KEKE-3310 file (N, C-alpha, C; in steps of 0.2 Angstrom, whole numbers, plus 5000, padded with zeros to 4 digits):
npx = (5716:5720:5734:5735:5744:5747:5753:5749:5735:5733:5738:5728:5718:5723:5723:5710:5705:5712:5706:5693:5693:5698:5687:5677:5681:5680:5667:5661:5663:5655:5639:5624:5629:5644:5660:5678:5691:5699:5690:5681:5689:5692:5679:5676:5683:5686:5680:5670:5662:5658:5650:5640:5633:5630:5622:5625:5629:5635:5639:5648:5657:5652:5639:5642:5647:5636:5629:5637:5638:5625:5619:5628:5638:5631:5624:5635:5640:5629:5629:5641:5639:5627:5632:5643:5637:5627:5636:5645:5635:5631:5642:5643:5631:5634:5645:5639:5629:5636:5637:5640:5629:5621:5612:5606:5595:5591:5587:5576:5577:5579:5567:5557:5561:5559:5545:5541:5545:5537:5524:5524:5525:5513:5502:5506:5501:5488:5487:5499:5500:5502:5514:5522:5522:5529:5541:5546:5558:5564:5555:5553:5566:5566:5554:5558:5568:5562:5554:5564:5570:5560:5558:5571:5571:5560:5564:5576:5571:5562:5571:5578:5584:5585:5592:5601:5604:5597:5602:5596:5582:5582:5584:5573:5563:5567:5563:5549:5546:5550:5540:5528:5530:5532:5519:5511:5517:5513:5499:5498:5503:5492:5482:5488:5491:5495:5507:5512:5513:5524:5534:5534:5538:5552:5556:5555:5564:5576:5587:5598:5594:5585:5589:5596:5605:5599:5592:5603:5611:5603:5603:5616:5619:5611:5616:5630:5636:5633:5639:5653:5654:5653:5665:5672:5667:5673:5682:5673:5665:5675:5677:5664:5664:5670:5659:5645:5645:5659:5663:5657:5664:5676:5673:5664:5650:5637:5623:5621:5630:5624:5611:5615:5622:5611:5602:5609:5612:5599:5596:5605:5603:5589:5589:5597:5589:5578:5583:5588:5580:5577:5591:5599:5610:5622:5627:5629:5638:5650:5657:5659:5668:5679:5682:5688:5699:5706:5705:5696:5697:5689:5693:5700:5691:5679:5682:5687:5676:5667:5674:5675:5661:5657:5664:5659:5645:5645:5652:5642:5632:5637:5637:5623:5619:5625:5624:5612:5611:5602:5593:5590:5595:5587:5597:5596:5593:5605:5614:5607:5609:5622:5624:5615:5619:5631:5625:5619:5631:5636:5626:5628:5641:5639:5631:5640:5650:5642:5640:5653:5656)
npy = (5026:5009:5000:4985:4971:4961:4949:4946:4945:4935:4925:4924:4920:4907:4902:4902:4892:4880:4880:4878:4865:4857:4860:4854:4840:4838:4839:4828:4819:4821:4819:4808:4795:4792:4795:4793:4802:4793:4782:4788:4790:4777:4773:4780:4773:4764:4751:4752:4762:4755:4745:4753:4758:4746:4740:4731:4734:4731:4729:4739:4748:4749:4753:4766:4771:4771:4781:4792:4794:4796:4805:4814:4819:4824:4834:4841:4847:4854:4864:4870:4875:4884:4892:4898:4904:4913:4922:4927:4934:4943:4951:4956:4964:4973:4980:4984:4993:5001:5000:4994:4988:4982:4967:4951:4946:4957:4966:4960:4950:4937:4934:4936:4926:4915:4916:4913:4899:4894:4896:4886:4874:4875:4877:4871:4858:4861:4873:4874:4862:4857:4863:4858:4844:4846:4852:4847:4844:4856:4867:4872:4879:4888:4896:4901:4909:4918:4925:4930:4939:4948:4954:4961:4969:4978:4984:4990:4999:5007:5013:5022:5038:5052:5045:5038:5025:5027:5024:5024:5024:5012:5002:5004:5001:4987:4982:4984:4975:4963:4963:4962:4950:4941:4942:4936:4923:4919:4919:4909:4898:4897:4891:4879:4861:4848:4842:4851:4862:4858:4858:4872:4877:4873:4881:4894:4894:4889:4876:4862:4850:4842:4835:4829:4819:4822:4835:4842:4842:4849:4861:4865:4865:4876:4887:4887:4892:4906:4909:4907:4916:4929:4934:4939:4951:4959:4970:4979:4981:4987:4999:5005:5008:5020:5029:5031:5040:5043:5030:5028:5037:5030:5021:5011:5002:5005:5003:4991:4982:4982:4976:4964:4959:4960:4950:4939:4938:4937:4924:4915:4917:4914:4900:4895:4898:4890:4877:4877:4885:4900:4908:4918:4933:4928:4934:4947:4947:4940:4947:4960:4957:4952:4962:4971:4964:4960:4971:4982:4977:4969:4959:4950:4950:4944:4930:4926:4929:4919:4907:4909:4911:4898:4891:4896:4892:4878:4876:4882:4873:4861:4864:4866:4853:4845:4852:4849:4836:4820:4828:4842:4859:4872:4879:4892:4898:4898:4906:4918:4921:4923:4933:4943:4952:4956:4964:4974:4980:4985:4995:5004:5008:5014:5025:5032:5036:5044:5055:5060:5066)
npz = (4869:4873:4866:4857:4854:4839:4842:4855:4853:4844:4852:4862:4854:4851:4864:4867:4858:4863:4875:4872:4867:4878:4887:4880:4879:4893:4895:4890:4899:4909:4917:4920:4919:4926:4920:4917:4909:4902:4900:4892:4880:4877:4874:4863:4853:4838:4838:4848:4842:4831:4837:4842:4831:4825:4833:4843:4855:4871:4889:4900:4893:4880:4883:4887:4876:4868:4875:4873:4858:4855:4863:4871:4862:4851:4859:4864:4852:4848:4858:4855:4842:4845:4855:4848:4837:4843:4850:4840:4832:4841:4842:4829:4829:4839:4833:4821:4826:4833:4847:4864:4870:4862:4857:4852:4860:4867:4858:4852:4843:4847:4854:4844:4835:4843:4844:4830:4830:4840:4834:4825:4833:4840:4831:4820:4813:4810:4804:4796:4789:4775:4772:4782:4778:4766:4769:4781:4793:4790:4791:4804:4808:4798:4800:4812:4808:4800:4809:4818:4808:4805:4817:4819:4808:4810:4822:4818:4808:4816:4824:4817:4814:4805:4795:4803:4816:4831:4847:4860:4856:4848:4858:4866:4856:4854:4867:4866:4855:4861:4871:4864:4857:4867:4873:4863:4862:4875:4873:4864:4872:4880:4873:4870:4870:4883:4879:4869:4878:4886:4877:4874:4886:4886:4875:4881:4892:4888:4882:4879:4879:4871:4857:4842:4829:4817:4818:4822:4810:4801:4807:4807:4793:4790:4797:4798:4785:4786:4798:4795:4784:4791:4797:4785:4784:4792:4790:4785:4796:4805:4798:4799:4813:4813:4810:4800:4789:4787:4784:4772:4764:4764:4754:4758:4755:4764:4767:4760:4766:4779:4776:4772:4784:4793:4788:4789:4803:4808:4802:4808:4822:4823:4819:4829:4840:4837:4839:4852:4860:4869:4873:4883:4884:4880:4868:4872:4883:4879:4867:4873:4884:4877:4869:4878:4881:4869:4861:4848:4835:4822:4814:4822:4833:4829:4826:4838:4847:4843:4847:4861:4864:4861:4871:4883:4882:4882:4894:4903:4900:4905:4919:4920:4919:4929:4942:4949:4947:4946:4939:4929:4925:4916:4903:4899:4911:4918:4910:4911:4925:4925:4915:4918:4930:4923:4913:4921:4926:4914:4911:4922:4919:4907:4911:4919:4910:4902:4911:4912:4900)
capx = (5714:5726:5736:5734:5748:5745:5755:5744:5728:5734:5739:5722:5714:5725:5721:5703:5704:5714:5701:5687:5695:5698:5680:5673:5682:5678:5659:5659:5664:5650:5632:5621:5633:5650:5666:5684:5694:5702:5684:5679:5694:5691:5672:5677:5687:5683:5676:5664:5658:5654:5645:5634:5629:5628:5616:5627:5633:5634:5644:5649:5660:5647:5634:5645:5648:5629:5627:5641:5636:5618:5617:5633:5642:5626:5623:5641:5641:5624:5632:5646:5635:5623:5637:5647:5632:5625:5642:5647:5630:5631:5648:5641:5626:5637:5649:5634:5625:5642:5635:5641:5623:5617:5612:5600:5590:5588:5583:5570:5578:5578:5560:5554:5563:5555:5538:5540:5546:5531:5519:5524:5524:5506:5498:5509:5497:5481:5488:5504:5500:5505:5521:5526:5523:5534:5548:5548:5562:5567:5550:5554:5571:5564:5549:5561:5572:5557:5552:5569:5571:5555:5559:5576:5569:5556:5568:5580:5567:5559:5576:5582:5583:5589:5596:5605:5601:5597:5603:5590:5576:5583:5583:5565:5560:5568:5558:5542:5546:5550:5534:5523:5532:5530:5512:5509:5519:5508:5492:5499:5504:5486:5478:5492:5489:5500:5513:5515:5515:5531:5539:5535:5543:5558:5558:5556:5570:5582:5590:5601:5592:5581:5593:5598:5609:5595:5591:5609:5613:5599:5605:5623:5618:5608:5620:5638:5638:5633:5645:5659:5654:5653:5672:5674:5664:5677:5685:5668:5663:5680:5676:5658:5665:5671:5653:5643:5648:5666:5663:5655:5670:5681:5671:5660:5642:5635:5617:5621:5633:5619:5606:5618:5623:5605:5599:5613:5611:5592:5596:5609:5599:5583:5590:5599:5583:5574:5586:5590:5576:5580:5597:5601:5616:5629:5629:5631:5644:5656:5660:5661:5674:5684:5684:5692:5705:5710:5703:5690:5698:5684:5697:5701:5686:5674:5683:5688:5669:5664:5677:5673:5654:5656:5667:5654:5639:5647:5653:5635:5628:5640:5634:5616:5618:5628:5623:5607:5610:5601:5589:5594:5592:5588:5603:5594:5593:5612:5616:5604:5612:5629:5623:5611:5623:5635:5622:5618:5637:5636:5622:5631:5647:5637:5629:5646:5653:5638:5641:5660:5656)
capy = (5019:5005:4996:4978:4968:4955:4942:4945:4944:4928:4920:4924:4915:4900:4899:4900:4886:4875:4880:4874:4857:4855:4860:4849:4834:4837:4839:4821:4814:4823:4816:4803:4790:4794:4792:4796:4804:4787:4779:4792:4789:4770:4772:4783:4769:4761:4745:4754:4765:4749:4742:4758:4758:4739:4738:4725:4736:4728:4730:4746:4752:4750:4758:4773:4773:4773:4788:4797:4795:4797:4810:4819:4822:4829:4840:4846:4850:4859:4869:4874:4879:4889:4897:4902:4908:4919:4926:4931:4938:4949:4955:4959:4969:4979:4983:4987:4998:5005:5001:4988:4985:4978:4960:4948:4946:4964:4969:4957:4945:4930:4933:4935:4919:4910:4916:4909:4892:4892:4895:4879:4869:4875:4878:4868:4853:4863:4879:4873:4855:4856:4865:4852:4838:4847:4854:4843:4847:4863:4872:4875:4884:4893:4900:4905:4914:4924:4928:4935:4944:4953:4958:4965:4974:4982:4988:4994:5004:5012:5017:5026:5045:5056:5040:5034:5021:5030:5018:5023:5022:5005:4998:5004:4997:4980:4981:4984:4969:4958:4963:4959:4943:4938:4941:4931:4917:4918:4917:4902:4894:4896:4887:4873:4855:4847:4840:4857:4866:4856:4861:4879:4879:4872:4887:4900:4893:4887:4869:4858:4843:4839:4836:4822:4821:4825:4842:4845:4842:4854:4867:4866:4867:4883:4892:4887:4896:4913:4911:4907:4922:4935:4937:4942:4958:4962:4977:4984:4983:4992:5006:5007:5011:5027:5032:5029:5045:5041:5023:5029:5040:5025:5017:5006:5002:5004:5000:4984:4978:4982:4971:4957:4957:4959:4944:4933:4938:4934:4917:4912:4918:4910:4893:4893:4898:4884:4871:4877:4889:4907:4908:4925:4937:4926:4939:4953:4947:4938:4952:4965:4955:4951:4969:4973:4960:4960:4977:4982:4975:4964:4953:4945:4949:4939:4923:4925:4928:4912:4902:4911:4909:4891:4889:4898:4889:4872:4876:4883:4866:4856:4867:4864:4845:4842:4855:4846:4829:4818:4833:4847:4866:4875:4883:4899:4901:4899:4911:4924:4922:4926:4939:4949:4956:4960:4969:4980:4983:4989:5001:5008:5011:5018:5031:5036:5039:5050:5060:5063:5069)
capz = (4868:4874:4860:4857:4849:4836:4845:4860:4851:4842:4858:4865:4850:4852:4871:4867:4855:4867:4881:4869:4866:4885:4890:4876:4882:4900:4895:4888:4905:4914:4916:4925:4919:4927:4916:4917:4902:4899:4898:4886:4875:4875:4871:4856:4849:4832:4840:4851:4837:4827:4842:4843:4825:4823:4837:4847:4861:4878:4894:4902:4888:4875:4886:4887:4869:4866:4878:4870:4851:4854:4868:4873:4857:4848:4863:4864:4845:4848:4862:4851:4837:4847:4858:4843:4833:4847:4851:4834:4830:4846:4840:4823:4830:4842:4828:4816:4829:4837:4854:4867:4873:4857:4858:4849:4864:4869:4852:4850:4838:4850:4855:4837:4832:4847:4841:4824:4831:4844:4829:4821:4838:4842:4825:4814:4810:4808:4799:4791:4787:4769:4772:4786:4774:4761:4771:4786:4798:4788:4792:4811:4808:4793:4803:4817:4804:4798:4815:4820:4803:4805:4823:4818:4803:4814:4827:4814:4805:4821:4827:4812:4815:4800:4792:4808:4821:4837:4851:4865:4852:4847:4864:4867:4851:4856:4873:4863:4851:4866:4875:4859:4855:4874:4874:4858:4865:4881:4870:4861:4877:4883:4869:4868:4874:4888:4876:4867:4883:4888:4872:4875:4892:4883:4871:4885:4897:4884:4884:4874:4880:4865:4851:4838:4823:4811:4820:4822:4803:4798:4810:4804:4786:4790:4801:4797:4780:4788:4803:4791:4780:4795:4798:4779:4784:4798:4788:4784:4803:4807:4795:4802:4819:4812:4808:4793:4784:4786:4781:4765:4761:4763:4749:4760:4754:4771:4767:4757:4772:4784:4774:4772:4791:4797:4786:4792:4810:4809:4801:4813:4829:4822:4819:4836:4845:4835:4841:4859:4864:4871:4878:4883:4886:4877:4863:4875:4887:4876:4863:4877:4887:4872:4866:4883:4881:4863:4857:4844:4828:4821:4811:4828:4838:4827:4827:4846:4850:4841:4851:4868:4865:4862:4877:4888:4882:4884:4901:4906:4899:4910:4925:4920:4919:4935:4948:4953:4944:4939:4936:4924:4925:4909:4902:4899:4918:4920:4906:4914:4931:4923:4911:4921:4933:4919:4910:4925:4926:4908:4911:4926:4916:4902:4914:4921:4904:4900:4915:4911:4893)
cpx = (5720:5728:5736:5738:5745:5747:5750:5737:5728:5735:5732:5717:5716:5723:5714:5701:5706:5708:5695:5688:5695:5691:5676:5674:5680:5670:5657:5660:5658:5643:5630:5626:5640:5655:5672:5686:5696:5696:5681:5683:5693:5684:5672:5681:5683:5678:5670:5659:5654:5649:5639:5630:5627:5623:5618:5630:5630:5640:5644:5652:5656:5641:5636:5645:5641:5627:5631:5639:5629:5615:5622:5636:5637:5625:5629:5641:5635:5626:5637:5643:5631:5627:5640:5643:5630:5630:5644:5641:5629:5637:5646:5636:5629:5642:5644:5631:5630:5640:5636:5635:5619:5617:5606:5594:5587:5585:5578:5571:5576:5570:5555:5555:5559:5547:5537:5541:5539:5525:5518:5523:5516:5501:5500:5504:5491:5482:5494:5505:5504:5513:5525:5527:5528:5541:5550:5552:5565:5562:5551:5560:5569:5559:5553:5566:5568:5555:5558:5571:5566:5556:5565:5575:5565:5560:5573:5576:5564:5565:5580:5580:5588:5595:5601:5601:5602:5597:5598:5584:5576:5582:5576:5561:5561:5564:5551:5541:5546:5543:5528:5524:5530:5523:5509:5511:5515:5501:5493:5500:5497:5482:5482:5490:5495:5507:5516:5517:5522:5536:5540:5539:5550:5561:5559:5562:5576:5585:5593:5599:5589:5585:5594:5602:5605:5594:5598:5612:5609:5601:5612:5623:5615:5612:5627:5640:5638:5638:5651:5660:5655:5660:5674:5671:5668:5679:5679:5665:5668:5679:5669:5659:5667:5665:5651:5645:5655:5667:5662:5661:5676:5679:5666:5653:5639:5628:5617:5624:5628:5614:5609:5619:5617:5602:5603:5612:5604:5592:5599:5605:5593:5584:5592:5593:5578:5577:5587:5585:5580:5585:5600:5608:5622:5631:5631:5637:5650:5660:5663:5668:5680:5687:5689:5699:5710:5709:5698:5691:5694:5687:5699:5695:5681:5676:5684:5681:5666:5667:5675:5666:5653:5658:5662:5648:5640:5648:5646:5631:5630:5637:5626:5614:5620:5626:5617:5605:5606:5596:5593:5591:5593:5594:5602:5595:5601:5615:5613:5607:5619:5628:5619:5615:5628:5632:5620:5625:5638:5632:5625:5637:5645:5634:5635:5649:5649:5639:5648:5661:5654)
cpy = (5015:5002:4989:4975:4962:4949:4941:4942:4936:4923:4919:4919:4908:4897:4898:4893:4880:4874:4876:4867:4854:4854:4855:4842:4833:4836:4832:4817:4816:4821:4811:4797:4792:4791:4796:4798:4798:4782:4782:4790:4781:4769:4775:4779:4766:4755:4747:4758:4760:4746:4747:4757:4751:4737:4732:4727:4732:4729:4738:4751:4754:4754:4765:4775:4775:4780:4793:4799:4798:4803:4816:4822:4826:4835:4844:4850:4856:4865:4873:4878:4885:4895:4902:4907:4914:4924:4930:4936:4944:4954:4959:4965:4975:4983:4987:4993:5003:5006:4994:4984:4982:4971:4957:4948:4952:4967:4965:4951:4938:4929:4932:4928:4914:4910:4912:4902:4890:4892:4888:4874:4869:4874:4874:4863:4856:4869:4878:4866:4854:4858:4860:4846:4839:4848:4850:4846:4854:4868:4876:4881:4890:4898:4904:4911:4920:4928:4933:4940:4949:4957:4963:4971:4980:4987:4993:5000:5009:5016:5022:5034:5049:5051:5036:5030:5024:5024:5018:5021:5014:5000:4998:5000:4989:4978:4980:4977:4963:4957:4960:4952:4939:4937:4936:4924:4915:4916:4910:4897:4892:4891:4880:4867:4854:4845:4847:4862:4864:4859:4868:4881:4878:4878:4893:4900:4892:4880:4866:4851:4839:4840:4829:4824:4824:4833:4846:4847:4848:4861:4869:4869:4874:4888:4893:4892:4904:4914:4911:4914:4929:4938:4940:4950:4962:4969:4982:4986:4988:4999:5009:5010:5018:5032:5031:5034:5044:5034:5024:5033:5036:5020:5011:5007:5000:5001:4993:4980:4977:4976:4964:4954:4955:4952:4938:4932:4935:4926:4913:4911:4914:4903:4891:4893:4892:4878:4871:4882:4896:4906:4915:4927:4934:4931:4946:4953:4945:4943:4958:4963:4955:4958:4972:4970:4961:4966:4976:4979:4969:4958:4948:4944:4944:4932:4921:4925:4922:4907:4903:4909:4902:4888:4890:4894:4881:4871:4877:4876:4861:4858:4865:4857:4842:4845:4852:4839:4824:4823:4838:4854:4868:4879:4890:4902:4902:4905:4918:4926:4925:4932:4945:4954:4960:4965:4975:4984:4988:4995:5006:5012:5016:5025:5035:5039:5045:5056:5064:5066:5076)
cpz = (4869:4867:4862:4852:4845:4839:4851:4858:4848:4847:4862:4861:4851:4859:4871:4863:4859:4873:4878:4869:4873:4888:4886:4878:4889:4900:4894:4894:4910:4912:4921:4925:4920:4922:4917:4910:4899:4896:4892:4880:4872:4871:4864:4851:4843:4834:4843:4847:4833:4831:4842:4837:4822:4827:4842:4853:4867:4882:4895:4897:4883:4877:4885:4880:4866:4868:4874:4863:4850:4858:4868:4868:4853:4852:4864:4857:4845:4852:4859:4846:4839:4850:4853:4839:4837:4848:4845:4831:4835:4844:4834:4824:4834:4837:4823:4819:4833:4844:4858:4870:4868:4857:4855:4853:4866:4864:4849:4845:4841:4851:4849:4834:4836:4845:4835:4825:4835:4839:4826:4827:4840:4836:4819:4810:4807:4803:4794:4789:4780:4769:4777:4782:4768:4763:4777:4791:4796:4790:4799:4811:4803:4796:4809:4814:4802:4803:4818:4815:4804:4811:4822:4813:4806:4818:4823:4811:4810:4824:4823:4813:4810:4797:4796:4813:4827:4843:4857:4862:4850:4852:4866:4862:4852:4862:4870:4859:4856:4869:4870:4858:4862:4875:4869:4860:4871:4878:4867:4866:4880:4879:4867:4873:4879:4884:4873:4872:4886:4884:4873:4881:4890:4880:4876:4890:4893:4887:4878:4875:4874:4859:4848:4832:4818:4812:4819:4815:4800:4801:4808:4797:4785:4792:4799:4791:4782:4793:4800:4787:4784:4795:4791:4779:4790:4796:4787:4791:4806:4804:4798:4809:4819:4811:4801:4787:4782:4782:4773:4761:4760:4757:4751:4758:4760:4771:4765:4763:4777:4783:4775:4780:4795:4795:4789:4799:4812:4808:4806:4820:4828:4822:4826:4841:4843:4838:4849:4863:4865:4876:4878:4885:4883:4872:4866:4879:4884:4872:4867:4881:4883:4870:4871:4883:4875:4858:4852:4837:4827:4817:4816:4832:4836:4828:4835:4849:4849:4846:4858:4869:4865:4868:4883:4888:4884:4891:4905:4906:4904:4917:4926:4921:4926:4942:4952:4950:4949:4936:4932:4925:4918:4908:4901:4906:4920:4916:4909:4920:4930:4919:4914:4925:4929:4915:4914:4926:4920:4908:4916:4923:4911:4905:4916:4915:4901:4904:4914:4905:4894)
residu = (MET:PRO:SER:TYR:SER:LYS:SER:ARG:SER:ARG:ALA:VAL:LEU:ALA:LEU:LEU:LEU:VAL:LEU:LEU:VAL:VAL:ILE:SER:LEU:PHE:SER:LEU:THR:CYS:GLY:VAL:ILE:PRO:ALA:SER:PHE:SER:ASP:VAL:MET:ARG:ALA:LEU:SER:GLY:ASN:SER:LEU:ALA:ALA:VAL:PHE:GLY:GLY:THR:GLY:HIS:GLY:ALA:GLU:ASP:GLN:LEU:SER:MET:VAL:LEU:TYR:ARG:ILE:ARG:ILE:PRO:ARG:LEU:LEU:LEU:GLY:ILE:LEU:VAL:GLY:ALA:GLY:LEU:ALA:ILE:CYS:GLY:THR:VAL:MET:GLN:GLY:LEU:PHE:ARG:ASN:PRO:MET:ALA:ASP:PRO:GLY:LEU:LEU:GLY:VAL:SER:SER:GLY:ALA:ALA:LEU:GLY:ALA:VAL:LEU:ILE:ILE:VAL:LEU:GLY:VAL:ASN:TRP:PHE:GLY:ALA:LEU:LEU:HIS:THR:MET:GLY:SER:TRP:LEU:LEU:PRO:MET:MET:ALA:PHE:LEU:GLY:GLY:LEU:THR:SER:ILE:VAL:VAL:VAL:PHE:VAL:LEU:SER:LYS:THR:HIS:GLY:ARG:ALA:ASP:VAL:PRO:THR:MET:LEU:LEU:ALA:GLY:ILE:ALA:VAL:ASN:ALA:ILE:ALA:GLY:ALA:LEU:ILE:GLY:LEU:LEU:SER:TYR:ILE:ALA:ASP:ASP:VAL:GLN:LEU:ARG:ASP:LEU:ILE:PHE:TRP:SER:LEU:GLY:SER:LEU:GLU:ILE:THR:ASN:TRP:ARG:LYS:LEU:THR:VAL:GLY:MET:LEU:CYS:THR:LEU:PRO:ALA:VAL:ILE:ALA:MET:PRO:PHE:TYR:ALA:ASN:ALA:LEU:ASN:ALA:ASN:LEU:LEU:GLY:GLU:ASN:GLU:ALA:ARG:HIS:LEU:GLY:LEU:LYS:VAL:GLU:GLN:VAL:LYS:LYS:HIS:LEU:ILE:VAL:MET:THR:ALA:LEU:VAL:VAL:GLY:VAL:CYS:VAL:SER:LEU:SER:GLY:ILE:VAL:GLY:PHE:VAL:GLY:LEU:VAL:VAL:PRO:HIS:LEU:LEU:ARG:ILE:ILE:ILE:GLY:PRO:ASP:HIS:ARG:LEU:LEU:LEU:PRO:ALA:SER:ALA:LEU:PHE:GLY:ALA:CYS:LEU:LEU:VAL:ALA:ALA:ASP:MET:ILE:ALA:ARG:THR:ILE:VAL:ALA:PRO:ALA:GLU:ILE:PRO:ILE:GLY:ILE:ILE:THR:ALA:ILE:LEU:GLY:GLY:PRO:PHE:PHE:LEU:TRP:LEU:LEU:ILE:ARG:TYR:GLN:LYS:ASN:LYS:ARG:THR:ILE)
# end
């Protein structure tokens, strides 16, 4: 195993942070209304901000300010939140199952969360009217969380053999859960009206288009505590890489750690899916690439994955918004184009490693 110096790893973290800032600033200049970096800086000034919230905006600069504060900045923050959340959850799951092919999408977490969200979209008024009246904006992410949690618990229970998670069984269980969730989503699509059907297409393809400050605030309140807490389990994940028995000998409460991480993963993925739809392969590609660059130490891998995931999704959103402007490609298509070939490469590499053993 190659050695990875701490200085190199910290340099990668610093580079990813700078890259995220640069990509974020560049994304604010991209869109139907063209803007230079200097235009964005002027539009973000205090006077323009007062014009936006005071309702007195006029002229090109104030028009750009309106676009930035009401569309592009919430969309940028959503991309950072979803990218960081999916990437760090992918890292946690790969460390938990000790397999680089573990991913929230492959194991059915994303589809289960989407099913929970779709239930509210199609049946919310008729079946969940009282809950909608009581919980309002919180009901959709909560149902997505419950759907994701149910999926990952089913996969985990079905994949356990003699107290351990069997990776091939886990992937097969994930395929089964994806198929069942997909069938139920298809059934709900069949009975949905035209407005609901448009929302369902959004969930199935993934997009950062439909967002506002209220949804973004709810998403941050739900996911940020879990995302911040996950790096505190880095040492537990490092011990788990040695095997569950060895981790127990080191004093790790393996089952308790699993339950905590599974619940947090379901929460983060569920809320991200409720906000952006199904965005695949981020949790698969990001941690695997970083593991090659900075090594398997989760103390650095977890924060690096969050930064790199945010960079990747913000960049993918820029491509989705600009490649066929003024139209927009769903971001899930962009991530699938990037992640699909990478997953095939992972499978080929996995088969070669099996032959050499």
